[in-house]
C-alpha positions in Angstrom: -181.1 123.2 61.7 -184.5 124.5 60.6 -187.0 122.1 58.8 -186.4 123.2 55.3 -182.6 122.3 55.7 -183.6 119.3 57.2 -186.0 118.3 54.1 -183.2 119.1 51.5 -180.6 116.9 53.9 -183.2 114.7 53.5 -183.9 115.0 49.6 -179.9 114.7 48.8 -179.6 111.6 50.7 -182.5 110.2 49.2 -181.1 111.3 45.6 -177.7 109.6 46.3 -179.3 106.0 47.6 -181.6 106.3 44.4 -178.7 107.0 41.9 -176.7 104.0 43.7 -179.5 101.7 43.9 -180.2 102.2 39.7 -176.2 101.9 39.1 -176.6 98.3 41.1 -179.7 97.4 39.4 -178.7 98.2 35.9 -175.3 96.5 36.4 -176.6 93.1 38.0 -177.0 91.0 35.2 -174.8 92.4 32.8 -171.3 90.8 33.8 -171.7 87.2 34.9 -170.7 87.5 38.7 -168.4 84.7 39.9 -167.2 83.7 43.4 -170.5 82.7 44.5 -170.1 78.9 45.6 -168.0 75.7 44.5 -169.2 72.3 43.2 -169.3 70.1 45.8 -169.9 67.0 43.8 -167.0 66.5 41.2 -167.3 65.9 37.6 -167.3 62.2 36.9 -167.6 59.6 34.1 -171.0 59.0 35.0 -172.2 62.7 34.4 -173.9 63.3 31.3 -171.5 65.3 29.1 -170.8 66.4 25.5 -168.3 68.1 24.1 -164.6 67.7 24.1 -163.4 64.7 25.9 -160.3 66.8 27.1 -162.1 70.1 27.6 -160.0 72.8 29.6 -163.4 74.1 30.5 -166.3 72.6 32.0 -169.9 74.0 32.4 -171.8 72.1 34.9 -175.7 72.9 34.6 -178.0 72.1 37.1 -181.6 72.0 35.2 -184.9 71.5 35.1 -186.7 70.4 32.0 -189.9 72.3 33.1 -188.2 75.6 33.7 -188.7 78.2 31.0 -185.3 79.8 31.7 -183.4 76.2 31.3 -185.5 76.2 27.8 -184.1 79.6 26.8 -180.3 78.7 28.0 -180.4 75.2 25.7 -179.7 76.8 22.5 -177.3 79.1 23.6 -175.3 76.3 25.8 -175.6 74.2 22.4 -174.1 77.0 20.4 -171.2 76.8 23.1 -170.5 73.5 22.3 -170.7 73.9 18.5 -168.1 76.8 18.5 -165.7 75.2 21.0 -165.8 71.5 20.1 -162.5 70.5 21.8 -162.3 73.2 24.3 -165.6 72.9 25.9 -167.7 70.4 27.8 -171.2 70.8 28.8 -172.4 68.2 31.8 -176.2 68.0 32.5 -177.7 67.7 36.1 -180.8 67.2 37.3 -182.2 69.7 39.5 -186.3 69.0 39.6 -188.2 72.2 41.4 -190.5 70.4 43.4 -193.1 73.2 41.9 -193.1 71.6 38.7 -195.4 68.9 38.3 -193.5 66.9 35.3 -190.1 67.7 36.8 -188.9 64.5 38.1 -191.0 62.8 35.2 -189.2 64.5 32.4 -185.7 63.7 34.5 -186.6 59.9 34.6 -187.6 59.8 30.9 -184.2 61.1 30.2 -181.8 59.2 32.5 -184.2 56.1 31.2 -183.2 57.3 27.6 -179.4 57.4 28.9 -179.3 53.8 29.5 -180.3 53.1 25.8 -177.7 55.6 25.0 -180.0 58.4 23.9 -179.7 60.8 26.9 -179.2 64.0 24.6 -181.8 63.3 22.0 -184.5 62.9 25.0 -183.0 66.3 26.3 -183.4 68.0 23.2 -186.7 67.0 22.4 -187.9 67.6 25.9 -186.7 71.3 25.4 -188.1 71.7 22.1 -191.3 70.9 22.8 -191.7 72.3 26.3 -194.5 74.5 25.3 -196.6 71.4 24.6 -196.1 69.5 27.7 -195.9 71.9 30.6 -199.5 72.9 29.8 -200.6 69.3 30.6 -200.5 67.4 33.8 -197.8 64.8 34.7 -200.3 61.7 34.2 -201.1 63.4 30.5 -197.4 63.6 30.0 -196.6 60.1 30.5 -198.2 59.1 27.5 -196.8 62.0 25.5 -193.4 61.5 26.6 -193.5 58.0 25.2 -194.4 59.4 22.0 -191.1 61.2 22.6 -189.6 58.0 23.0 -190.6 56.2 19.8 -189.5 59.3 18.0 -186.0 58.8 19.0 -185.9 55.4 18.8 -185.9 53.8 22.0 -187.1 50.5 22.6 -190.4 50.9 24.4 -190.4 47.6 26.6 -186.7 48.6 27.5 -188.2 52.1 28.5 -190.6 51.2 30.6 -188.5 48.4 32.7 -186.2 51.1 33.6 -188.5 53.9 34.3 -190.3 51.2 37.1 -186.3 51.1 38.2 -186.5 52.8 41.8 -182.5 53.5 41.3 -183.6 56.0 38.4 -185.7 58.3 40.8 -182.7 57.6 43.3 -180.2 59.1 41.3 -181.9 62.5 40.0 -182.8 62.6 44.0 -179.1 62.5 44.8 -178.3 65.0 42.0 -180.9 67.4 43.3 -179.1 67.3 46.6 -175.6 67.3 45.3 -177.1 70.7 43.4 -178.4 72.1 46.8 -175.1 71.3 48.4 -173.2 73.3 46.1 -175.6 76.4 46.9 -178.3 75.9 44.3 -181.9 77.0 44.9 -182.9 77.6 41.0 -182.6 76.4 37.5 -180.6 77.1 35.6 -177.4 77.1 38.0 -174.2 77.1 36.0 -170.7 76.4 37.5 -167.6 76.7 35.4 -164.6 74.5 36.2 -166.2 73.8 39.5 -166.8 77.7 40.3 -170.6 78.8 40.2 -171.4 81.7 37.9 -174.6 83.7 38.2 -176.7 85.3 35.4 -174.5 85.1 32.3 -177.8 86.3 30.2 -176.1 86.1 26.9 -174.4 83.9 24.6 -171.6 86.8 24.8 -171.1 86.6 28.4 -170.4 82.7 28.4 -167.7 83.3 25.7 -165.9 85.9 27.9 -165.8 83.4 30.7 -164.7 80.9 28.2 -162.1 82.9 27.0 -160.7 84.0 30.4 -160.5 80.3 31.2 -158.7 79.2 27.8 -156.3 82.5 28.2 -152.8 81.5 28.9 -152.8 83.8 32.0 -156.1 82.4 33.0 -154.6 80.3 35.7 -152.9 83.6 37.2 -156.3 85.9 36.4 -159.5 85.4 38.2 -163.1 85.6 36.0 -163.9 87.7 39.0 -162.9 90.6 36.9 -164.8 90.3 34.2 
C-alpha cells in the first residue's frame, strides 16, 4: 500500500473513533446509568429518612455538606419528596470528603441536631447557606454553625455536649466506610432500592427512575433499560 493510501486509511479510522467517542461523550450523563454496584449497608430505622414511611422507592444519598454538587441536587431531592410524598423516601448518609475542611464538622452538627429531632432542619440550613461558610475555616465555621443551631431552635448546651460525644464522629466515619464498601468515591452518590445510579443530572431523570420502580411491571423490567 502506498503512503497516500496509508494516510487516507488512517484518517478514516481516526474519523470513526472520533465519531464513536463523541457519541459516547454526548450520551454519558444524559440517562442515569444503572447496575454499578449495590448497597452493602441496608436501610435501617437509625438512618435519617424523610418521605413515605412505607415508600416503594428508597433513595439513599451519600453526601457531603461542603460538596457543591450535593447542594445542587438538594432542591431536586426535596422536590421529589414533595411530588411523591407516599411513594418515595430519601435517606441521607454522611460521606465527608477529606479535601473539605468543614465536612466532618458539618456532619457532626447535623448528627447532633438529629439528637434533638432537628436533623433535617440543620441539613437544610447547611445547604441553604453553603456559599456563606465554604469560604471560611473550620474554626470560624464552628461559631457560625452555632448561630444556625440557635436559628433552628436547638438547645445549645445539649448541642455542645453532643458535639463532644465521640460516638457522633464514630458514626459519621462508619457511614463513610459503608459508602466506600458500596463503591462510593465521590459525592453525591445515589442508590435506588439498593442499586447504584450515576449522573441523574435532571429532575426528570430521577422521575423516570422512580416511575420505573412504581410501574406494575417494574419487578420484571430492569431500569438499566432507561
